[in-house]
C-alpha positions as CSV (number, residue, x, y, z in Angstrom):
1,M,0.0,0.0,0.0
2,R,1.3,3.5,-0.9
3,A,0.4,5.8,2.0
4,L,1.1,9.4,2.8
5,V,0.7,11.2,6.1
6,T,0.2,15.0,6.2
7,G,1.7,16.5,9.3
8,G,3.9,13.4,9.3
9,G,6.5,15.1,11.6
10,G,4.0,15.6,14.4
11,F,3.3,13.4,17.4
12,L,0.4,11.4,15.8
13,G,1.6,11.7,12.2
14,S,5.0,10.3,13.1
15,G,3.4,7.4,15.0
16,I,1.1,6.5,12.0
17,A,4.0,6.8,9.5
18,K,6.3,4.6,11.6
19,S,3.6,1.9,12.1
20,L,2.9,1.9,8.4
21,L,6.6,1.4,7.7
22,E,6.8,-1.4,10.2
23,K,3.9,-3.1,8.3
24,K,6.1,-2.9,5.1
25,H,4.0,-0.2,3.4
26,D,5.5,2.4,1.1
27,V,5.3,5.5,3.3
28,S,5.7,9.2,2.6
29,V,5.0,12.3,4.8
30,V,4.3,15.9,4.1
31,G,5.5,18.6,6.5
32,R,6.8,22.1,6.6
33,R,10.3,20.9,7.2
34,I,12.5,17.8,7.2
35,Y,12.2,15.6,10.3
36,P,15.4,13.8,11.3
37,H,13.5,11.7,13.9
38,L,11.7,9.8,11.2
39,P,13.2,6.5,10.0
40,K,15.2,6.7,6.7
41,G,12.6,4.4,5.0
42,I,10.0,7.1,5.1
43,K,10.1,9.5,2.2
44,Q,9.7,13.2,3.2
45,F,8.2,16.0,1.1
46,Q,8.7,19.5,2.4
47,G,5.7,21.7,1.7
48,D,2.5,23.3,2.8
49,I,-1.0,21.8,2.6
50,R,-2.3,25.3,1.5
51,D,-0.3,24.8,-1.7
52,F,-2.6,22.8,-4.0
53,D,0.0,22.3,-6.8
54,F,2.4,20.9,-4.3
55,L,-0.2,18.4,-3.0
56,R,-1.3,17.5,-6.5
57,K,2.3,16.4,-7.3
58,V,3.0,14.3,-4.2
59,F,-0.5,12.7,-4.0
60,A,-0.3,11.2,-7.5
61,G,-0.4,7.4,-7.4
62,L,-1.2,7.0,-3.7
63,D,-3.6,4.5,-2.3
64,V,-4.4,6.3,1.0
65,V,-3.8,9.6,2.7
66,F,-3.8,10.1,6.5
67,H,-4.6,13.8,7.0
68,T,-3.3,14.7,10.5
69,A,-1.9,18.2,9.7
70,A,-3.7,21.1,11.4
71,F,-3.2,24.4,13.1
72,P,-4.0,23.5,16.7
73,G,-4.3,25.6,19.9
74,I,-6.8,27.8,21.6
75,W,-5.4,31.2,20.5
76,G,-4.2,32.7,17.3
77,R,-5.3,34.5,14.1
78,M,-8.6,33.5,12.7
79,E,-7.0,33.5,9.2
80,D,-4.4,30.9,10.2
81,F,-6.9,28.5,11.6
82,H,-9.2,28.8,8.6
83,S,-6.5,28.7,5.9
84,I,-4.8,25.6,7.3
85,N,-7.7,23.6,8.9
86,V,-10.4,24.4,6.3
87,D,-8.7,25.5,3.1
88,G,-5.9,23.0,3.7
89,T,-8.3,20.1,4.1
90,R,-10.2,21.2,1.0
91,N,-6.9,21.0,-0.9
92,V,-6.2,17.6,0.5
93,I,-9.6,16.3,-0.7
94,K,-9.1,17.8,-4.2
95,A,-5.6,16.4,-4.5
96,C,-6.9,13.0,-3.4
97,L,-9.6,13.0,-6.1
98,L,-7.3,14.3,-8.8
99,G,-4.6,11.8,-7.9
100,G,-6.8,8.8,-7.8
101,V,-6.4,8.2,-4.0
102,K,-9.1,5.8,-2.8
103,K,-9.0,6.3,0.9
104,L,-8.8,9.4,3.1
105,V,-8.4,9.0,6.9
106,F,-8.9,12.4,8.6
107,T,-7.9,13.3,12.2
108,S,-10.7,15.4,13.6
109,S,-11.3,16.3,17.2
110,P,-14.1,15.8,19.8
111,S,-14.0,19.6,20.4
112,V,-16.1,19.9,17.2
113,I,-19.2,19.2,19.3
114,F,-18.1,21.1,22.4
115,G,-20.0,24.3,23.3
116,D,-19.5,25.2,27.0
117,S,-21.2,22.4,28.9
118,S,-20.3,18.8,29.9
119,L,-20.5,15.9,27.4
120,E,-20.8,12.7,29.3
121,G,-20.7,9.4,27.4
122,V,-22.2,10.9,24.3
123,D,-22.0,9.3,20.9
124,E,-21.5,10.6,17.3
125,T,-25.1,11.6,16.9
126,V,-24.6,14.7,19.0
127,P,-24.9,17.7,16.6
128,F,-22.4,20.6,16.3
129,P,-23.1,23.5,18.6
130,E,-24.5,26.7,17.3
131,D,-21.4,28.6,18.4
132,Y,-17.8,27.9,19.5
133,L,-15.5,29.4,22.1
134,C,-12.5,29.5,19.9
135,E,-11.4,29.0,16.3
136,Y,-9.8,25.6,16.5
137,P,-13.0,23.6,17.1
138,R,-14.9,25.8,14.7
139,T,-12.5,25.2,11.8
140,K,-12.0,21.5,12.6
141,A,-15.8,21.1,12.4
142,K,-15.9,22.8,9.0
143,A,-13.0,20.5,7.9
144,E,-14.8,17.4,9.2
145,K,-17.9,18.4,7.2
146,L,-15.9,18.7,4.0
147,V,-14.4,15.2,4.6
148,V,-17.8,13.6,5.3
149,E,-19.3,15.3,2.2
150,A,-16.4,14.1,0.0
151,N,-17.1,10.4,0.7
152,G,-18.2,8.6,-2.4
153,V,-17.4,6.1,-5.2
154,D,-14.1,7.8,-6.0
155,L,-12.9,8.5,-2.5
156,A,-13.9,6.7,0.7
157,T,-13.4,8.9,3.8
158,V,-13.5,8.5,7.5
159,S,-13.0,11.0,10.4
160,I,-11.4,10.0,13.7
161,R,-11.9,12.1,16.8
162,P,-9.1,11.3,19.3
163,H,-9.1,13.3,22.6
164,L,-6.0,14.5,24.4
165,I,-3.3,12.3,22.7
166,W,-0.5,11.6,25.2
167,G,2.5,9.3,25.7
168,P,6.3,9.3,25.6
169,G,7.4,12.1,23.3
170,D,4.2,14.0,23.6
171,P,5.2,17.6,22.8
172,H,2.0,19.2,24.2
173,L,-0.1,17.8,27.0
174,V,2.4,16.4,29.6
175,P,5.2,19.0,29.0
176,R,2.6,21.8,29.2
177,I,1.3,20.5,32.6
178,L,4.8,20.1,34.0
179,A,5.9,23.5,32.8
180,K,2.9,25.3,34.3
181,A,3.5,23.4,37.6
182,D,7.1,24.5,37.7
183,K,6.0,28.1,37.2
184,G,3.3,27.8,39.9
185,Q,0.6,28.5,37.3
186,L,-1.6,25.4,37.8
187,V,-4.9,26.3,39.3
188,R,-7.9,23.9,39.4
189,V,-11.0,25.2,37.7
190,G,-14.2,24.0,39.4
191,P,-14.6,21.4,42.1
192,G,-12.3,18.9,40.4
193,E,-14.8,16.1,39.9
194,N,-15.0,16.4,36.1
195,K,-14.0,13.3,34.0
196,V,-12.3,13.5,30.6
197,D,-11.3,11.0,27.9
198,I,-7.6,10.7,27.0
199,I,-6.0,8.5,24.4
200,Y,-2.5,7.0,24.6
201,I,-0.5,7.5,21.4
202,D,-0.4,3.7,20.5
203,N,-4.2,3.6,20.8
204,A,-4.6,6.7,18.6
205,V,-2.4,5.2,15.9
206,S,-4.2,1.8,16.1
207,A,-7.5,3.5,15.6
208,H,-6.4,5.3,12.5
209,L,-4.9,2.1,11.0
210,K,-7.8,-0.1,11.8
211,A,-10.3,2.4,10.3
212,C,-8.1,2.5,7.2
213,D,-8.1,-1.3,6.9
214,E,-11.9,-1.4,7.0
215,L,-12.4,1.7,4.8
216,G,-13.8,1.4,1.3
217,F,-16.8,2.5,-0.7
218,G,-20.0,1.1,0.9
219,K,-18.0,-0.2,3.9
220,P,-19.3,0.6,7.5
221,P,-16.6,3.4,8.2
222,A,-17.2,5.2,4.9
223,G,-18.5,8.7,5.4
224,K,-18.6,8.4,9.2
225,V,-17.0,10.0,12.2
226,Y,-15.7,8.1,15.3
227,F,-14.8,8.9,18.9
228,V,-11.8,6.9,20.1
229,S,-10.1,7.0,23.6
230,D,-8.3,4.8,26.1
231,G,-11.7,3.2,26.9
232,K,-12.4,4.8,30.3
233,P,-12.4,8.4,31.4
234,V,-10.1,9.7,34.1
235,K,-10.8,12.4,36.7
236,L,-8.9,15.2,35.1
237,W,-7.5,16.7,38.3
238,D,-6.7,13.4,39.9
239,W,-4.8,12.4,36.8
240,I,-2.9,15.7,36.8
241,N,-2.0,15.3,40.4
242,E,-0.9,11.7,39.9
243,L,1.5,12.9,37.1
244,L,2.8,15.6,39.4
245,K,3.3,13.2,42.3
246,K,5.2,10.7,40.1
247,T,7.5,13.4,38.8
248,G,8.2,14.7,42.3
249,R,6.0,17.8,42.2
250,P,3.4,19.0,44.7
251,P,-0.3,18.5,43.9
252,V,-2.5,21.3,42.7
253,T,-4.0,23.0,45.7
254,R,-5.2,26.4,44.4
255,S,-8.7,26.5,42.8
256,I,-11.0,28.9,41.2
257,S,-14.7,28.6,40.3
258,Y,-15.8,27.8,36.8
259,P,-17.9,31.0,36.5
260,T,-15.0,33.1,37.7
261,A,-12.5,31.4,35.3
262,F,-14.9,31.9,32.4
263,K,-15.3,35.6,33.1
264,L,-11.6,36.0,33.4
265,G,-11.1,34.2,30.1
266,N,-13.6,36.5,28.5
267,L,-11.7,39.5,29.9
268,F,-8.3,38.3,28.8
269,E,-9.5,37.5,25.3
270,G,-10.9,41.0,24.9
271,L,-7.8,42.6,26.3
272,Y,-5.4,40.6,24.2
273,K,-7.4,41.2,21.0
274,F,-7.6,45.0,21.7
275,L,-3.8,45.2,22.4
276,R,-3.1,42.7,19.6
277,I,-1.0,40.5,21.8
278,Q,0.0,37.3,19.9
279,K,0.9,35.0,22.8
280,E,-1.8,32.8,24.4
281,P,-3.7,34.5,27.4
282,P,-3.3,32.8,30.8
283,M,-7.0,31.9,30.6
284,T,-9.7,31.8,27.9
285,R,-13.3,30.8,27.9
286,F,-12.5,27.6,26.0
287,L,-9.7,26.7,28.4
288,A,-11.9,27.4,31.4
289,S,-14.6,25.1,30.0
290,Q,-12.2,22.3,29.1
291,L,-10.7,22.4,32.6
292,A,-14.0,22.4,34.5
293,T,-16.5,20.3,32.5
294,S,-16.6,16.6,31.7
295,H,-16.0,15.5,28.2
296,Y,-15.9,11.8,27.6
297,F,-17.4,9.7,24.8
298,D,-19.0,6.5,23.7
299,I,-16.5,4.6,21.5
300,S,-18.8,1.6,20.8
301,Q,-19.3,2.6,17.1
302,A,-15.5,2.4,16.5
303,K,-15.5,-1.0,18.2
304,N,-18.4,-2.3,16.1
305,D,-17.4,-0.9,12.7
306,F,-13.6,-1.5,12.6
307,G,-12.8,-3.5,15.7
308,Y,-11.1,-0.7,17.7
309,E,-9.9,-1.7,21.1
310,P,-7.5,0.2,23.3
311,V,-4.2,-1.6,23.5
312,I,-2.7,0.5,26.3
313,S,-4.6,1.4,29.5
314,P,-4.2,4.8,31.2
315,E,-2.3,3.1,34.1
316,E,0.2,1.4,31.7
317,G,0.4,4.6,29.7
318,M,1.3,6.6,32.9
319,N,4.0,4.1,33.8
320,R,5.5,4.4,30.3
321,V,5.4,8.2,30.3
322,I,7.2,8.3,33.7
323,L,9.9,5.9,32.5
324,S,10.4,7.9,29.4
325,L,10.7,11.2,31.3
326,S,13.1,9.6,33.7
327,A,15.2,8.1,30.9
328,H,15.5,11.5,29.2
329,Q,15.9,13.4,32.5
330,E,13.0,15.7,31.7
331,Y,11.8,16.2,35.2
């Protein structure tokens, strides 16, 4: 199988590319730069998904594209979120159709259905909210719609919604928590009883590969979206405190109410926009909501349609992360 991964230098993209190579597939990645951490057997193309002519050339003759590239985060210019997440995805779809690609596996996000209230054990029938608290989920929702609408005889598509990908080498979640702890910036939002889904990197990779294996015109995954996770939610603040304890840090003891954090986020957003400050505010409405509400999902559809099962539990994942941090002297 000839496969290409957009965003192939990222945490998830690298994992998918390496797993495909281990399975003896012909693997390429697209990224904005060359990534020395990728095995030599993976071909690398340096470019931007907003450049359609570039995609048209590198997509020719492929069997499947894994589209993991995105502009993530909770703060930034609206134009950047839209041009990369929406226009970039539109280019990926067009290049797939023009190049004769038969399968497109898209990495979406559970945040596409998040407004500002808890989501507890919900499935894929939950509709998009009328409004969003930041541009990332708004633009990912638009991209997901494009992917679903593109499904057809010429191109079978599937969208995977992993939530909070973590594991050894994670460049975002765990390092961000530890960095904030070291600066004394971790403050619990709400009473601390909220549960969230997380997904270990091996589980996220497995979900994408299994969905690809079952994907095809008229097959169960075609044109659908799927939640995937580690299989059981964790209490967010208990999980954070466990990570802190195992890395020799004190637990989070300070707290703030959700309404207060939300109001502060609204204030900071207005101030940062007015002053045109580029860096992320210390609090936003979206961040306050994510830290205070529950958001975990029913993954039974992924289990039924393409046999997804978590291969690594949250407990085993935590052990592996601590071992990795210790080995690299990162705490």
